[in-house]
C-alpha positions, 0 to 999 in steps of 0.5 A: 322839567319836561323830561322824557317819560312814557305818557298816555293821552290825557283823557279830556275831550272838548267840542270841535273848535272849542279852543277857538271860542276861548281864544286858545290853541289846542296845545294851550287848552291841553296844558290848561286842562292838565293844570286845572286837573293838577291844581284841583287834585293837589288841593283835594289832597289826591296827589302830591305837589311833585306829582301835580307838577309832573302832570303839568310838566313843570318844576315843583317851585313853578307849581307852587307859584301857580298855586299862589296865582290861583289862591290854592294853599300849598300847606295841605299836608297831613302832619306826618306827610309834611315832615317827610316832605320837608326832610326830602326837600332838605336832603335834596337841597343839601345834595345840590351842587351849585357849581 
């Protein structure tokens, strides 16, 4: 995904050299914190899967696969929202040009 968009700094801080203590680079730690925030907000129904994927910089399909790895159900929609989401996905899929 990683499309060009206006961004702001992610509001998370960690102790100096924290990333070294958990054997991550600063960039990996930033990505991991974004991922954990996106997963939890999605799980709680605070953001859509599309917004969660956008926060992490991945596609919705990749985000759904990540949900599976972390045992987070992707079926947490209120009844009306699920139908709308499926209709949007079907419409987008039908407009997709495989060539």
